[in-house]
N, C-alpha and C positions, 0 to 999 in steps of 0.2 A: 504492499500499499503505501502512496505518496505520502512523504513526511509532513507536507503541506496541509494534508486531509483533517479537518477539524470534525471531531465526532460530535462534540458538544454541539455546536453550533449546526450539523447535519440533524442532531434529534429535537434541537427547538425547532426548526424550520417545519419538520415534518409535523411535530405536536400542533403549532399553529395554523398549519396548511388544513389539518385535520380536526381542528376545531377543539382541542382539549386544552383544558385549562390544567396546570401545571400538577394540581391537587388531584383532578379527575384522572389524569394518566396514571399518576402514581398510585392510586386506588387499584385502577386495573392491572398495574405491573406489581403489584404485592409489596411495594417499597414506598419509604417517606418522601412526601414532596421535598422535604431539604435535602434530600440525597439525589431525587433527580434534577435538582436546583444546580447543586454542585457539579454534577457529571455533565450538565448543558453548559457550565461556565468553567469547565475543564480543570474543575477544582479538585476531583474526585473520576478515579478510573473505574468502570463496571466490570465486573469479572464476565465470562460468557455466558452465566446461568442468569445474571443481571440483564445482561443486554439481550437474550431472548426472550425473556418476560416482557421487555420494553417492547422488542418487535413484534412480539404476541397481540400485545395491547394495542399497538398502531394499526395492525392486523396487516403487517409487510413481513415478507421473510428477511432474515438477517443480511442476505446476501446482497439484497436491494438498498437496505438502510447501509451498507458499509461501501458501495459503488460509489465512487467518483462521480460528483455533480459538476457540469460543466459551469463554470462562470459567467457571469453577465459579460456577453459579447459586447465589446467596444469597437467604435464608440456608441453610447446610446443616448440617444434622447429622452426626455423627461419631461412631464405636464406637471406643472405645479397647481394648476387650478383645475384639475380633472377630478369632478366628482366620484368617479370610478375607482379612484385609490382607494384601497381596502383600508379599512380603521383599525389603525393601532388601540385606540382607546377613546370612550367616550365620556362625556360629562354631561350634566345640566347646561344646555347653551353653548357647549363648547365639544370640539373632538379633535383629535389627534390622527393625522393619516400617513400613511406612508408614502414615501416617492419613489422609491426604488422597486421593482417587481422583488416580490419575496418567494418567487420557486426557485430562484439561485441563490446561494450563500455571498453574502456580501461581507467584507471586514470592518465595514463601518455603519453608523445609522443615519440617516437623512430623513426626517420627519415634517411636517405642515403642522402647526397649531392654529386651528380656526376658533376665535372666541366673538360671539355675538356681543354686540353695543352693552355695555353696561354689565357683563357677565365677568365672570371670572371663573378661574380652575381653583381647587384644592391645594393648601399647603403639600409640597412634596420635598423628598430628599432622598437621593441616594446613598445606600450602606456603603460605599466605597468611593474613591476620589476618581470622578470622571468629568473632563472640561469640555465645555461645550460651547460652541458659537452658534447664536441665536441674531438672526436679521429679521426685522421687520418690513414685511415686504407692502403692507397695506394699513393704513389704520393708524391710531395712536393708544399707548399702552402704557401700565406702569408695571414695572417689574422688582417685588420686593426681593431681596435677599437677606438673610436673618432682619437685623433694623433697618439697613439700607433701604431706600427708595428711588429708583430710578426712573424717569419717563422719557419714554423712547417714541420718536414719528418714524413714519415710512421712510425708508434706506438707511435706518440707523440701527446698530447692533449691539450686542453686549457679550463681551466672552468672560466665563464664569464657571465655578466648580458646581457639579450637582449635589457633593455632598454637604453644603450648605442649605439649608431650609428655603424655599423659594417658592414664589406666588405670582401667577401672572392677571393682570386687570386688563380690561378693556375700557379704557375711560373715554371713548371718542364715540360718535354719533354712528358708524357704520361697524362693518363685519373687519375683525383685525385677524391678518395672518401673519405668522412669524415663522421663517424659516429655521430648523433646527439640526444642526450637523454636530456628531462627535464622533472619535474614531473607536467606539465600543459597539458592540452587536445589541441592537436594542433588548431591553429587559425592563418589565414594569417594577419599578419600585415599591408598588403598592403592592404585589405579588409575593416579593420578597419579604416583605414586614408580615404578611399573612402568615407565608409559610412558615418563618422562624416561632410566631405565635402559635401555629396548629402544631409545631416539633415541640412545642415548652408542653403545650397540652398533654401531649401523648404521654410524653416523659413523665408528667405529673398523675396519671391515671395508670401508668403501668404498674403491675404489680409486682 
């Protein structure tokens, strides 16, 4: 197998494409959500038996999972305003959409955050250091990082660490769109927190 093959990224892509949550797939595979998360982040290596269970839960033969995938063909034209781009996450009056196709693995994340006028998204925080560049494509927003507030207009951007608690607000009168790029594979912060809490609860009730 090619040394560049990323098993964690491959498993995460297959899970998302098949519509499984981290916890849902872990339950079917007979493992903890935190262990599956570690595999997807390449922080843990599954045994052959573990991988076979995950493949069965995905309803895929193991050789299909381990098969090298073709990378995105270059050059690739993308459409930032396409409503057909799959949704990565949705809140009330806000949504996060993928920019790059998800059927092939990529080594970085590019997303567009859309927030309706007067709306905001919940405070978020990564559990590890991830630096991101966010550029306002349209509208006027406030970006709060810890206790600092930055007001940004169209064509302005901000470079910051996602490990700090942050929140986006649309303070304009029209839809705000923010392009977000970082060098990590996309993973929901909320899912990581939920998985950690779920693991703690399981340990607490274990005999």
